[in-house]
C-alpha positions in Angstrom: 207.7 106.6 175.6 208.0 105.8 171.7 204.7 103.8 171.8 203.0 106.4 173.5 204.4 109.1 170.9 203.0 106.7 168.1 199.6 106.4 169.4 199.2 110.3 169.8 200.3 110.6 166.2 197.9 107.8 164.9 195.1 109.5 167.0 196.0 112.9 165.7 195.7 111.6 162.0 192.7 109.9 162.7 190.9 113.1 163.9 192.3 115.0 161.0 190.6 112.6 158.4 187.4 112.9 160.3 187.3 116.6 160.3 188.5 116.6 156.8 185.5 114.4 155.7 183.1 116.5 157.8 184.1 119.6 156.1 183.7 118.1 152.8 180.2 117.0 154.0 179.6 120.3 155.0 180.8 121.5 151.8 178.5 119.6 150.1 175.5 120.6 152.0 176.4 124.3 151.4 176.3 123.2 147.5 173.1 121.7 148.0 171.5 124.6 149.2 173.0 126.9 147.1 171.5 124.8 144.1 168.4 124.5 145.8 167.7 128.3 146.3 169.0 129.0 143.0 165.9 126.3 141.9 163.3 128.2 144.0 164.4 131.6 142.7 164.1 130.2 138.8 160.7 128.6 139.7 159.3 131.9 141.3 160.3 133.4 138.1 158.4 130.6 136.2 155.4 130.9 138.3 155.3 134.8 137.4 155.8 134.0 133.6 153.2 131.4 133.7 150.7 133.5 135.6 151.4 136.3 132.9 151.0 133.8 130.0 147.6 132.4 131.4 146.2 136.0 131.8 147.7 136.9 128.1 146.1 133.8 126.7 143.0 134.5 128.4 142.8 137.9 126.9 143.9 136.5 123.4 141.0 134.3 123.4 138.4 137.1 124.3 140.0 139.1 121.3 139.7 136.1 119.0 136.1 135.7 120.1 135.2 139.5 119.6 137.0 139.2 116.1 134.6 136.2 115.0 131.7 138.1 116.2 132.7 141.3 114.2 133.2 138.5 111.3 129.5 137.2 111.7 128.1 141.0 111.5 130.3 141.7 108.6 129.2 138.8 106.5 125.5 139.5 107.6 125.9 142.9 106.1 127.7 141.9 103.2 124.8 139.4 102.4 122.4 142.4 102.8 124.2 144.7 100.4 124.4 141.6 97.8 120.7 141.0 98.5 119.8 144.8 97.9 122.0 144.9 95.1 120.6 142.2 93.3 117.0 143.3 93.9 118.0 146.6 92.4 119.5 144.7 89.4 122.8 146.1 89.9 126.5 144.7 90.7 127.7 145.1 94.4 129.9 147.9 95.2 133.7 146.8 94.7 134.3 147.6 98.5 132.0 144.2 99.1 134.7 141.9 97.5 137.3 143.9 99.1 135.6 143.2 102.6 135.3 139.7 101.8 139.1 139.3 101.3 139.8 141.0 104.6 137.2 138.8 106.3 139.0 136.1 104.9 142.7 137.1 106.1 141.2 137.9 109.7 140.0 134.2 109.5 142.9 132.8 108.5 145.2 134.9 111.3 142.9 134.1 114.0 142.5 130.5 113.1 146.3 130.2 113.4 146.1 131.7 116.8 143.7 129.1 117.7 146.1 126.5 116.5 149.4 128.1 117.6 148.3 128.5 121.2 145.9 125.7 121.7 143.0 128.0 122.1 
């Protein structure tokens, strides 16, 4: 009787150990699932941000191209004004030098955007 009791106690102990290890494994699987779900949600946010940034970057490229087109037109008009002023034997209007400085500022800003955003 006593031996039978010990056998049952040993069996009971080994079952408890197995159940405890299964609970630990299930707990780890739950942790893996939670971490994975969090990573998926963060990835969804990253995808949305990347899509937005890509669209904004394309828009910025278009804006920069338009600014440089305007700069080219301004430079042509400035050269016309200088040429006409020279033909007339007068100094170009002060506005011409102001616009030349403004053009340089525009070029610097847009070249910085090109560099900063790898456009």
